[in-house]
RODO-2510 file (C-alpha; in nm, 4 decimals, decimal comma):
residues 538
     n   res          X          Y          Z
     1     x    -1,7101    -0,1262    -2,3186
     2     x    -1,8085    -0,4932    -2,3215
     3     x    -1,7893    -0,6774    -1,9924
     4     x    -1,7610    -1,0466    -1,9106
     5     x    -2,1021    -1,2037    -1,8755
     6     x    -2,2104    -1,3501    -1,5448
     7     x    -2,2355    -1,7280    -1,5519
     8     x    -2,5927    -1,8493    -1,5740
     9     x    -2,6886    -2,1653    -1,3768
    10     x    -2,6693    -2,3886    -1,6866
    11     x    -2,3238    -2,2603    -1,7775
    12     x    -2,2088    -2,2903    -1,4167
    13     x    -2,3212    -2,6534    -1,4095
    14     x    -2,1475    -2,7220    -1,7416
    15     x    -1,8248    -2,5710    -1,6101
    16     x    -1,8444    -2,7714    -1,2894
    17     x    -1,9001    -3,0991    -1,4750
    18     x    -1,6087    -3,0479    -1,7139
    19     x    -1,3729    -2,9339    -1,4392
    20     x    -1,4636    -3,2345    -1,2244
    21     x    -1,4274    -3,4713    -1,5212
    22     x    -1,0862    -3,3286    -1,6131
    23     x    -0,9610    -3,3452    -1,2534
    24     x    -1,0653    -3,7098    -1,2243
    25     x    -0,9134    -3,7906    -1,5640
    26     x    -0,5831    -3,6311    -1,4690
    27     x    -0,5776    -3,7991    -1,1305
    28     x    -0,6494    -4,1463    -1,2685
    29     x    -0,4212    -4,1217    -1,5740
    30     x    -0,1436    -3,8770    -1,4914
    31     x    -0,1399    -3,9551    -1,1204
    32     x    -0,0013    -4,3104    -1,1589
    33     x     0,2474    -4,1893    -1,4188
    34     x     0,3653    -3,9161    -1,1832
    35     x     0,4032    -4,1653    -0,8986
    36     x     0,5926    -4,4119    -1,1200
    37     x     0,8332    -4,1396    -1,2363
    38     x     0,8906    -4,0219    -0,8799
    39     x     0,9686    -4,3774    -0,7628
    40     x     1,2156    -4,4369    -1,0440
    41     x     1,3829    -4,0975    -1,0739
    42     x     1,2329    -4,0241    -1,4156
    43     x     1,1175    -3,6956    -1,5656
    44     x     0,7574    -3,6873    -1,6895
    45     x     0,6673    -3,5166    -2,0138
    46     x     0,4354    -3,5876    -2,3087
    47     x     0,1818    -3,3763    -2,4940
    48     x    -0,1953    -3,3690    -2,4870
    49     x    -0,4229    -3,3991    -2,7901
    50     x    -0,4153    -3,0486    -2,9331
    51     x    -0,7136    -2,9326    -3,1417
    52     x    -0,5170    -2,6207    -3,2385
    53     x    -0,2226    -2,8120    -3,3884
    54     x    -0,1043    -2,6572    -3,7199
    55     x    -0,3006    -2,3357    -3,6557
    56     x    -0,3199    -2,0378    -3,4219
    57     x    -0,6931    -2,0782    -3,3656
    58     x    -0,7745    -2,2794    -3,0536
    59     x    -0,9916    -2,5190    -3,2535
    60     x    -0,8344    -2,4786    -3,5965
    61     x    -0,6524    -2,8125    -3,6225
    62     x    -0,8297    -3,1295    -3,5161
    63     x    -1,1611    -2,9459    -3,5104
    64     x    -1,3645    -3,2663    -3,4710
    65     x    -1,2290    -3,3015    -3,1165
    66     x    -1,4121    -3,1384    -2,8297
    67     x    -1,1063    -3,0393    -2,6218
    68     x    -1,3089    -3,0390    -2,3013
    69     x    -1,3329    -3,4178    -2,3153
    70     x    -0,9780    -3,4978    -2,4298
    71     x    -0,7422    -3,3385    -2,1764
    72     x    -0,6893    -3,0717    -2,4386
    73     x    -0,8507    -2,7702    -2,2756
    74     x    -0,6918    -2,7635    -1,9287
    75     x    -0,3430    -2,6851    -2,0611
    76     x    -0,2150    -2,5178    -1,7468
    77     x    -0,3632    -2,7812    -1,5172
    78     x    -0,2164    -3,0701    -1,7142
    79     x     0,1276    -2,9127    -1,7103
    80     x     0,1391    -2,9179    -1,3323
    81     x     0,1830    -3,2951    -1,3516
    82     x     0,4886    -3,2735    -1,5781
    83     x     0,8581    -3,2011    -1,5380
    84     x     0,9054    -3,0975    -1,9015
    85     x     0,6471    -2,9103    -2,1084
    86     x     0,5987    -3,0653    -2,4520
    87     x     0,3691    -2,9854    -2,7441
    88     x     0,2880    -3,1198    -3,0877
    89     x     0,3401    -2,9240    -3,4107
    90     x     0,2108    -3,0347    -3,7499
    91     x     0,3499    -2,9555    -4,0938
    92     x     0,5441    -2,6496    -4,1993
    93     x     0,3751    -2,3289    -4,0842
    94     x     0,3993    -2,0997    -3,7851
    95     x     0,1430    -2,2108    -3,5270
    96     x     0,0259    -2,1675    -3,1714
    97     x     0,1656    -2,4820    -3,0089
    98     x     0,5215    -2,3716    -2,9129
    99     x     0,4040    -2,0237    -2,8113
   100     x     0,1381    -2,1698    -2,5843
   101     x     0,3773    -2,4372    -2,4577
   102     x     0,6411    -2,1812    -2,3604
   103     x     0,3837    -1,9709    -2,1718
   104     x     0,2552    -2,2788    -1,9899
   105     x     0,6112    -2,3754    -1,8956
   106     x     0,6687    -2,0280    -1,7504
   107     x     0,3586    -2,0650    -1,5351
   108     x     0,5229    -2,3787    -1,3918
   109     x     0,8520    -2,2001    -1,3246
   110     x     1,0261    -2,3260    -1,6381
   111     x     1,1202    -2,1682    -1,9703
   112     x     1,0825    -2,3087    -2,3205
   113     x     0,9111    -2,6254    -2,4318
   114     x     0,9914    -2,9345    -2,6299
   115     x     0,8125    -2,9438    -2,9636
   116     x     0,7521    -3,2670    -3,1539
   117     x     0,7212    -3,1955    -3,5254
   118     x     0,5397    -3,4406    -3,7469
   119     x     0,4391    -3,3944    -4,1083
   120     x     0,1330    -3,5284    -4,2843
   121     x     0,0712    -3,5632    -4,6570
   122     x    -0,0512    -3,2646    -4,8551
   123     x    -0,0135    -3,4178    -5,2019
   124     x    -0,2329    -3,7140    -5,1077
   125     x    -0,5604    -3,7491    -4,9203
   126     x    -0,3955    -4,0193    -4,7105
   127     x    -0,2422    -3,7934    -4,4473
   128     x    -0,0390    -4,0680    -4,2800
   129     x     0,1623    -4,1120    -4,6004
   130     x     0,3702    -3,8182    -4,4846
   131     x     0,6034    -3,6019    -4,6895
   132     x     0,8933    -3,7842    -4,8503
   133     x     0,9231    -3,4672    -5,0609
   134     x     1,0462    -3,2700    -4,7574
   135     x     1,3587    -3,0680    -4,8403
   136     x     1,6267    -2,9491    -4,5967
   137     x     1,5260    -2,5909    -4,6810
   138     x     1,1667    -2,6602    -4,5764
   139     x     1,2738    -2,8363    -4,2561
   140     x     1,5244    -2,5637    -4,1680
   141     x     1,2607    -2,2930    -4,2122
   142     x     1,0223    -2,4762    -3,9796
   143     x     1,2888    -2,5320    -3,7151
   144     x     1,3558    -2,1569    -3,7221
   145     x     0,9849    -2,0736    -3,6897
   146     x     0,9341    -2,3137    -3,3995
   147     x     1,2311    -2,1783    -3,2032
   148     x     1,1188    -1,8205    -3,2652
   149     x     0,7770    -1,9161    -3,1264
   150     x     0,9116    -2,0615    -2,8019
   151     x     1,0414    -2,4130    -2,8652
   152     x     1,3627    -2,4837    -2,6757
   153     x     1,4059    -2,8231    -2,8400
   154     x     1,2491    -2,9771    -3,1515
   155     x     1,1953    -3,3517    -3,1758
   156     x     1,1562    -3,4916    -3,5265
   157     x     0,8930    -3,7570    -3,5872
   158     x     1,0632    -3,9804    -3,6858
   159     x     1,3820    -4,1691    -3,7604
   160     x     1,3196    -4,5066    -3,9251
   161     x     1,4796    -4,8391    -3,8355
   162     x     1,3592    -4,9795    -4,1685
   163     x     1,2358    -4,8336    -4,4957
   164     x     0,9381    -5,0698    -4,5092
   165     x     0,8335    -5,2016    -4,8482
   166     x     0,6525    -5,0893    -5,1627
   167     x     0,3065    -5,1907    -5,0379
   168     x     0,0975    -4,8704    -5,0660
   169     x    -0,0625    -4,9029    -4,7240
   170     x    -0,0438    -4,6286    -4,4655
   171     x     0,0315    -4,6791    -4,0955
   172     x     0,0933    -5,0573    -4,1136
   173     x     0,3837    -5,0089    -4,3578
   174     x     0,6698    -4,8122    -4,2073
   175     x     0,7444    -4,6396    -4,5386
   176     x     0,4080    -4,4597    -4,5207
   177     x     0,3793    -4,4224    -4,1434
   178     x     0,4132    -4,0442    -4,1084
   179     x     0,7116    -4,0199    -4,3387
   180     x     0,9706    -3,8915    -4,3985
   181     x     1,2158    -4,1121    -4,2160
   182     x     1,4717    -3,8328    -4,2061
   183     x     1,7679    -4,0703    -4,1821
   184     x     1,6568    -4,2361    -4,5081
   185     x     1,6499    -3,9091    -4,6986
   186     x     1,9377    -3,8721    -4,9469
   187     x     2,0041    -3,5270    -4,7952
   188     x     2,0454    -3,6663    -4,4417
   189     x     2,4216    -3,5751    -4,4414
   190     x     2,3316    -3,2034    -4,4100
   191     x     2,1136    -3,2675    -4,1040
   192     x     2,4057    -3,1879    -3,8734
   193     x     2,4309    -2,8375    -4,0184
   194     x     2,0563    -2,7822    -3,9715
   195     x     2,0740    -2,8981    -3,6096
   196     x     2,3772    -2,6809    -3,5309
   197     x     2,2088    -2,3694    -3,6698
   198     x     1,8881    -2,4439    -3,4781
   199     x     2,0862    -2,4936    -3,1566
   200     x     2,2651    -2,1612    -3,2040
   201     x     1,9312    -1,9868    -3,2611
   202     x     1,7784    -2,1403    -2,9469
   203     x     2,0804    -2,0354    -2,7390
   204     x     2,0669    -1,6817    -2,8781
   205     x     1,6993    -1,6480    -2,7844
   206     x     1,7347    -1,8110    -2,4426
   207     x     2,0328    -1,5889    -2,3613
   208     x     1,7979    -1,2902    -2,3352
   209     x     1,5657    -1,1892    -2,0524
   210     x     1,2173    -1,1621    -2,2056
   211     x     1,0886    -0,8072    -2,2567
   212     x     0,7629    -0,6550    -2,1383
   213     x     0,4846    -0,8339    -2,3241
   214     x     0,1138    -0,8257    -2,3913
   215     x    -0,0683    -1,0792    -2,1724
   216     x    -0,3233    -1,2896    -2,3606
   217     x    -0,5756    -1,4624    -2,1358
   218     x    -0,6411    -1,8247    -2,2150
   219     x    -1,0223    -1,8177    -2,1819
   220     x    -1,0636    -2,1554    -2,0139
   221     x    -1,3947    -2,0774    -1,8436
   222     x    -1,5396    -1,9516    -2,1725
   223     x    -1,4142    -2,2667    -2,3468
   224     x    -1,5882    -2,4833    -2,0867
   225     x    -1,9185    -2,2985    -2,0870
   226     x    -1,9466    -2,2053    -2,4549
   227     x    -1,7689    -2,4910    -2,6333
   228     x    -1,5030    -2,4962    -2,9074
   229     x    -1,7179    -2,3301    -3,1773
   230     x    -1,7517    -2,0088    -2,9770
   231     x    -1,5880    -1,6880    -3,1056
   232     x    -1,3174    -1,7010    -2,8354
   233     x    -1,1287    -1,9713    -3,0279
   234     x    -1,0728    -1,7577    -3,3377
   235     x    -1,0270    -1,4333    -3,1442
   236     x    -0,7532    -1,5912    -2,9313
   237     x    -0,5766    -1,7156    -3,2441
   238     x    -0,6148    -1,3810    -3,4182
   239     x    -0,4484    -1,1997    -3,1293
   240     x    -0,1671    -1,4531    -3,0991
   241     x    -0,0912    -1,4457    -3,4716
   242     x    -0,1011    -1,0670    -3,4886
   243     x     0,1396    -1,0178    -3,1992
   244     x     0,3744    -1,2797    -3,3435
   245     x     0,3705    -1,0935    -3,6763
   246     x     0,4846    -0,7775    -3,4958
   247     x     0,7775    -0,9607    -3,3372
   248     x     0,6226    -0,9368    -2,9894
   249     x     0,4637    -1,2761    -2,9117
   250     x     0,2222    -1,2618    -2,6182
   251     x     0,2548    -1,4181    -2,2770
   252     x    -0,0434    -1,6525    -2,2488
   253     x    -0,1811    -1,6563    -1,8945
   254     x    -0,4677    -1,8285    -1,7164
   255     x    -0,6831    -1,6991    -1,4339
   256     x    -0,4379    -1,8350    -1,1766
   257     x    -0,1718    -1,6255    -1,3456
   258     x    -0,3874    -1,3156    -1,3165
   259     x    -0,4221    -1,3781    -0,9439
   260     x    -0,0423    -1,3765    -0,9066
   261     x    -0,0056    -1,0289    -1,0613
   262     x     0,1900    -0,7953    -0,8353
   263     x     0,1756    -0,4177    -0,8048
   264     x     0,4363    -0,3815    -1,0809
   265     x     0,2056    -0,5664    -1,3231
   266     x     0,4267    -0,8750    -1,3279
   267     x     0,2824    -1,2219    -1,3889
   268     x     0,5067    -1,5167    -1,3037
   269     x     0,7844    -1,2597    -1,2660
   270     x     0,7369    -1,1130    -1,6157
   271     x     0,6260    -0,7568    -1,6838
   272     x     0,3115    -0,7128    -1,8916
   273     x     0,1970    -0,3951    -2,0652
   274     x    -0,1670    -0,4843    -2,1346
   275     x    -0,4157    -0,7662    -2,0925
   276     x    -0,6209    -0,9097    -2,3791
   277     x    -0,9566    -1,0794    -2,3154
   278     x    -1,0307    -1,2585    -2,6468
   279     x    -1,4129    -1,2751    -2,6622
   280     x    -1,4204    -1,3809    -2,2975
   281     x    -1,7797    -1,4581    -2,2026
   282     x    -1,7153    -1,5937    -1,8525
   283     x    -1,4548    -1,6017    -1,5771
   284     x    -1,4443    -1,8469    -1,2911
   285     x    -1,3121    -1,5789    -1,0577
   286     x    -1,3503    -1,2141    -1,1724
   287     x    -1,1250    -1,0954    -0,8886
   288     x    -0,8125    -1,1427    -1,1009
   289     x    -0,9533    -0,9153    -1,3701
   290     x    -1,0638    -0,6619    -1,1098
   291     x    -0,7090    -0,6509    -0,9732
   292     x    -0,5660    -0,5920    -1,3233
   293     x    -0,8072    -0,3055    -1,3796
   294     x    -0,7299    -0,1594    -1,0358
   295     x    -0,3611    -0,1465    -1,1340
   296     x    -0,4577     0,0646    -1,4366
   297     x    -0,3402    -0,2100    -1,6681
   298     x    -0,4980    -0,1590    -2,0121
   299     x    -0,7569    -0,4291    -2,0745
   300     x    -0,8360    -0,4904    -2,4424
   301     x    -1,1512    -0,6737    -2,5436
   302     x    -1,1635    -0,6041    -2,9169
   303     x    -0,9519    -0,7189    -3,2087
   304     x    -0,5809    -0,6255    -3,2398
   305     x    -0,6520    -0,3897    -3,5305
   306     x    -0,8478    -0,1730    -3,2855
   307     x    -0,5495    -0,1185    -3,0539
   308     x    -0,2243     0,0767    -3,0799
   309     x     0,0005    -0,2123    -2,9841
   310     x     0,3272    -0,0297    -3,0560
   311     x     0,2235     0,2508    -2,8192
   312     x     0,1810    -0,0059    -2,5419
   313     x     0,5416    -0,1237    -2,5938
   314     x     0,7229     0,2092    -2,6495
   315     x     1,0619     0,1069    -2,5114
   316     x     1,1011    -0,2078    -2,7227
   317     x     1,2554    -0,2378    -3,0698
   318     x     0,9870    -0,2030    -3,3356
   319     x     1,0075    -0,3999    -3,6603
   320     x     0,8133    -0,2951    -3,9690
   321     x     0,5981    -0,5704    -4,1138
   322     x     0,7062    -0,7112    -4,4487
   323     x     0,5581    -1,0018    -4,6490
   324     x     0,7685    -1,3092    -4,5778
   325     x     0,9445    -1,1600    -4,2740
   326     x     0,9368    -1,3384    -3,9388
   327     x     1,0732    -1,1361    -3,6488
   328     x     1,1232    -1,1716    -3,2756
   329     x     1,2313    -0,9301    -3,0043
   330     x     1,3786    -1,1909    -2,7685
   331     x     1,4728    -0,9455    -2,4931
   332     x     1,7935    -0,8082    -2,3387
   333     x     2,1086    -1,0069    -2,2736
   334     x     2,3370    -0,9773    -1,9708
   335     x     2,5295    -0,6901    -2,1323
   336     x     2,2171    -0,4868    -2,2005
   337     x     2,1913    -0,5522    -2,5757
   338     x     1,8520    -0,6146    -2,7296
   339     x     1,8500    -0,9495    -2,9076
   340     x     1,6421    -0,9533    -3,2265
   341     x     1,5842    -1,2376    -3,4734
   342     x     1,4920    -1,1769    -3,8383
   343     x     1,4098    -1,4512    -4,0896
   344     x     1,3146    -1,4055    -4,4544
   345     x     1,1111    -1,7155    -4,5317
   346     x     1,0316    -1,5965    -4,8849
   347     x     1,1857    -1,6560    -5,2279
   348     x     1,2853    -1,2941    -5,2931
   349     x     1,5134    -1,0485    -5,1103
   350     x     1,3535    -0,8009    -4,8713
   351     x     1,4459    -0,4948    -4,6688
   352     x     1,3724    -0,5145    -4,2979
   353     x     1,3470    -0,1938    -4,0981
   354     x     1,3927    -0,1536    -3,7220
   355     x     1,3588     0,1425    -3,4873
   356     x     1,4090     0,1974    -3,1149
   357     x     1,3122     0,5018    -2,9057
   358     x     1,5368     0,8018    -2,9835
   359     x     1,7830     0,5936    -3,1846
   360     x     1,9778     0,2710    -3,2005
   361     x     2,3121     0,1238    -3,2897
   362     x     2,3708    -0,2311    -3,4115
   363     x     2,6622    -0,4422    -3,2880
   364     x     2,7209    -0,5605    -3,6463
   365     x     2,7500    -0,1963    -3,7692
   366     x     2,7355     0,0683    -3,8960
   367     x     2,8909     0,2610    -3,6080
   368     x     2,6803     0,5784    -3,6270
   369     x     2,3502     0,5626    -3,4344
   370     x     2,0365     0,6238    -3,6387
   371     x     1,6635     0,6583    -3,5926
   372     x     1,6094     0,3545    -3,8162
   373     x     1,8126     0,0532    -3,9264
   374     x     1,7503    -0,0887    -4,2734
   375     x     1,8707    -0,4437    -4,3263
   376     x     1,8908    -0,6416    -4,6519
   377     x     1,7874    -1,0074    -4,6207
   378     x     1,8447    -1,2645    -4,8931
   379     x     1,5819    -1,5371    -4,9479
   380     x     1,5814    -1,7781    -4,6511
   381     x     1,8362    -1,5648    -4,4660
   382     x     1,8416    -1,5755    -4,0857
   383     x     1,9987    -1,2838    -3,8971
   384     x     2,0669    -1,2611    -3,5244
   385     x     2,1092    -0,8961    -3,4256
   386     x     2,2218    -0,7187    -3,1101
   387     x     2,0903    -0,3603    -3,0753
   388     x     2,1357    -0,0882    -2,8167
   389     x     1,9723     0,2485    -2,7552
   390     x     2,1801     0,5417    -2,8752
   391     x     2,1000     0,9025    -2,9587
   392     x     2,0558     0,9167    -3,3361
   393     x     2,2929     1,1259    -3,5422
   394     x     2,1244     1,0404    -3,8748
   395     x     1,7879     0,9203    -3,9939
   396     x     1,8729     0,5772    -4,1320
   397     x     2,1637     0,3318    -4,1224
   398     x     2,1909     0,0448    -4,3682
   399     x     2,3259    -0,3070    -4,3441
   400     x     2,3632    -0,4531    -4,6931
   401     x     2,4860    -0,7840    -4,8275
   402     x     2,7813    -0,7731    -5,0696
   403     x     2,6808    -0,7190    -5,4313
   404     x     2,7754    -1,0175    -5,6467
   405     x     2,8072    -0,9971    -6,0239
   406     x     2,8230    -1,2872    -6,2718
   407     x     3,1599    -1,4027    -6,4055
   408     x     3,0339    -1,6933    -6,6135
   409     x     2,7393    -1,9286    -6,6518
   410     x     2,8323    -2,2985    -6,6556
   411     x     2,5741    -2,4185    -6,9049
   412     x     2,7628    -2,6773    -7,1110
   413     x     3,0019    -2,9673    -7,0692
   414     x     2,8387    -3,1414    -6,7742
   415     x     2,8390    -3,5138    -6,6955
   416     x     2,6271    -3,6920    -6,4322
   417     x     2,6878    -4,0200    -6,2505
   418     x     2,3966    -4,1703    -6,0538
   419     x     2,3692    -4,5495    -6,0622
   420     x     2,6311    -4,6174    -6,3288
   421     x     2,8913    -4,4651    -6,5560
   422     x     2,8946    -4,0892    -6,5920
   423     x     2,7030    -3,9615    -6,8951
   424     x     2,6536    -3,6283    -7,0659
   425     x     2,3693    -3,4323    -6,9069
   426     x     2,1944    -3,0989    -6,9445
   427     x     2,1516    -2,8637    -6,6499
   428     x     1,8403    -2,6775    -6,7622
   429     x     1,6132    -2,9527    -6,6275
   430     x     1,6509    -3,2168    -6,3586
   431     x     1,7630    -3,5749    -6,3894
   432     x     1,4060    -3,6977    -6,3386
   433     x     1,3337    -3,6117    -6,7042
   434     x     1,6741    -3,7290    -6,8277
   435     x     1,6639    -4,0996    -6,7536
   436     x     1,6454    -4,1202    -6,3722
   437     x     1,2719    -4,0841    -6,3133
   438     x     1,2482    -4,2826    -5,9904
   439     x     1,6030    -4,2305    -5,8620
   440     x     1,6474    -4,0928    -5,5119
   441     x     2,0057    -4,0597    -5,3985
   442     x     2,3244    -3,8731    -5,4852
   443     x     2,4156    -3,7658    -5,8363
   444     x     2,7642    -3,6380    -5,9141
   445     x     2,7726    -3,3532    -6,1665
   446     x     3,1137    -3,2664    -6,3135
   447     x     3,2443    -3,0003    -6,5510
   448     x     3,5551    -2,7940    -6,6155
   449     x     3,5950    -2,4190    -6,6524
   450     x     3,8811    -2,1800    -6,7273
   451     x     3,9818    -1,8510    -6,5673
   452     x     4,2085    -1,6040    -6,7427
   453     x     4,3116    -1,4451    -6,4142
   454     x     4,2836    -1,5320    -6,0435
   455     x     3,9756    -1,4042    -5,8657
   456     x     3,7664    -1,4586    -5,5525
   457     x     3,4590    -1,6549    -5,6557
   458     x     3,1230    -1,7633    -5,5203
   459     x     2,9345    -2,0562    -5,6707
   460     x     2,5605    -2,0059    -5,7122
   461     x     2,3235    -2,2938    -5,7840
   462     x     2,0017    -2,1146    -5,8867
   463     x     1,8258    -2,4429    -5,9650
   464     x     1,9125    -2,7023    -5,7013
   465     x     1,6914    -2,9877    -5,5888
   466     x     1,7694    -3,0036    -5,3161
   467     x     2,1135    -3,0026    -5,1460
   468     x     2,4736    -3,0360    -5,2577
   469     x     2,8321    -3,0967    -5,1511
   470     x     3,0869    -2,9151    -5,3676
   471     x     3,4498    -2,9953    -5,4564
   472     x     3,6875    -2,7815    -5,6586
   473     x     3,9950    -2,9551    -5,8002
   474     x     3,9354    -3,2357    -5,5488
   475     x     3,9230    -3,0068    -5,2442
   476     x     3,6064    -2,9960    -5,0303
   477     x     3,4383    -2,6557    -5,0496
   478     x     3,1321    -2,7209    -4,8320
   479     x     2,7603    -2,7814    -4,8657
   480     x     2,4523    -2,5789    -4,9603
   481     x     2,0983    -2,6726    -4,8639
   482     x     1,8847    -2,3574    -4,8755
   483     x     1,8328    -2,0537    -5,0951
   484     x     2,0060    -1,8567    -5,2332
   485     x     2,2292    -2,1678    -5,2704
   486     x     2,5592    -1,9791    -5,2731
   487     x     2,8964    -2,1124    -5,1604
   488     x     3,2223    -1,9111    -5,1372
   489     x     3,5072    -2,0814    -5,3234
   490     x     3,7816    -1,8450    -5,2075
   491     x     4,0479    -1,7163    -5,4427
   492     x     4,0670    -1,9388    -5,7501
   493     x     4,3821    -1,9338    -5,9611
   494     x     4,3947    -1,8721    -6,3348
   495     x     4,3717    -2,1816    -6,5525
   496     x     4,1493    -2,4869    -6,5886
   497     x     3,9547    -2,6213    -6,2909
   498     x     3,7404    -2,9268    -6,2195
   499     x     3,4089    -2,8575    -6,0439
   500     x     3,2204    -3,1512    -5,8906
   501     x     2,8771    -3,1116    -5,7327
   502     x     2,7247    -3,4047    -5,5464
   503     x     2,3519    -3,3314    -5,5527
   504     x     2,1139    -3,5001    -5,3092
   505     x     1,7406    -3,5059    -5,3844
   506     x     1,4537    -3,6222    -5,1610
   507     x     1,3186    -3,9738    -5,1207
   508     x     0,9958    -3,8857    -5,3055
   509     x     1,0795    -4,0183    -5,6513
   510     x     1,1844    -4,3580    -5,5202
   511     x     0,9349    -4,4134    -5,2412
   512     x     0,6266    -4,2749    -5,4182
   513     x     0,6934    -4,4576    -5,7469
   514     x     0,3894    -4,6660    -5,8440
   515     x     0,1856    -4,5640    -5,5377
   516     x    -0,1350    -4,3603    -5,5065
   517     x     0,0509    -4,1205    -5,2749
   518     x     0,2634    -3,9611    -5,5506
   519     x     0,0225    -3,6828    -5,6453
   520     x     0,0079    -3,4978    -5,9745
   521     x     0,3579    -3,3455    -5,9429
   522     x     0,5537    -3,6732    -5,9422
   523     x     0,8313    -3,7175    -6,0448
   524     x     0,9743    -3,4357    -5,8349
   525     x     1,2492    -3,2091    -5,9670
   526     x     1,5902    -3,3547    -5,8836
   527     x     1,9477    -3,2447    -5,9403
   528     x     2,0483    -2,9261    -6,1220
   529     x     1,7540    -2,7607    -6,2971
   530     x     1,9279    -2,4352    -6,4013
   531     x     2,2894    -2,3705    -6,5015
   532     x     2,5267    -2,2957    -6,2116
   533     x     2,6966    -1,9555    -6,2081
   534     x     3,0297    -1,8213    -6,0878
   535     x     3,0020    -1,4824    -5,9161
   536     x     3,2460    -1,2272    -5,7762
   537     x     3,2079    -0,9220    -5,5552
   538     x     3,1343    -0,6008    -5,7404
***
């Protein structure tokens, strides 16, 4: 079994220098801020420069930064100056920042962290040009990921006071200063729905007491003595990402946290089942590790594939891995139910499968306990589940979505009004190739259809770019802004009906027009790109 190396004199000197430098930096910079906030009754927050932003690896983001010299290695120490833990997140993938931020907050006696999300260009080499092509589906998916990773609040960077001008210059022109300005997006009216769903998700997660977790040591001493290119950076990220994929995100702890471990293997009041040392080459104080080993706490030094992680968490719900599935075991609520979050971030349906000890029952049904629960998830579907242990009476229980069958395809007879009088339009390709190349805004599609008998209908928009408000015979039906783009219409009477769909695209076609930031895909798909369908339950 590999052991932590003793610190040689050169490494010890390096550690001492960086620790002294960081302490002086914090005292001279954060000290006056702390004093100012205390004098004026203000809360202090803010985030450090994070070399891991947009990745799980500790140096996988801004890799040109040496975090030891940028207040970006002493995460736990920096947080002791703050009242609110905050982190940065970049672009639209799951990443370490909110997970690390939540663990740091817990070490300071808090829970959850604020997460500032900013997006940088991927279709242009000029990163500051941002992403005017951001859709509400893409933003919603990232809000869900960030909350599942530990964010209690997400701050969007940014809302714009002005749209700037057409000058293709990044940073000094507001239009290309880390766009999108969300409030300038044509789909901004659906932002309230996104925020409400994100708030409900955060409350669901925070309403549970966290379960027993795997403790992942933040190898600060190794980072100081070995530098950011050392294997600890990738190993730490590999462990964090793997545990997140299993629905059991780790509790990140520092050496001070190890020293607080009690006889029940609790760190900061939270039970831990094992301790991971990700390529740890040095410890400032090995006594914390010695205490963990004396408590017979499993100490893992290899990669996650070498360990039976499920066996270390036998009393927790287990979720089978599926491509495109994000999962989280949030913990137990006050009534003893396990709270579990499932999110299908993919473009195709999937079947999630859960199990728990000798059996489980789901609050949403079916009533008979089973060894396993199989759950159908539509593309982009988010499910919040409450589970409880129960002696199984059958092998598998299934939760399925209603089966919908086509009634008719609305291919013909459409008109579209954008900037002028309504005109005939096809719905097999977007308006960007039918006369509105650089139009960003709302386009009203209209058509009529006939029913020979009354029936309960659902409208499906299989090609929608990118959000829509729907009216039927002048009555508001609601909005859709993420796959599978389905909207219940209720029971519709026999006869002729007028269907109106106000489609909102992104700001990309307008704001990128004539600029070097457009990329090869411009103009972006806008409007209805496939015929809408009317569906009914089978």
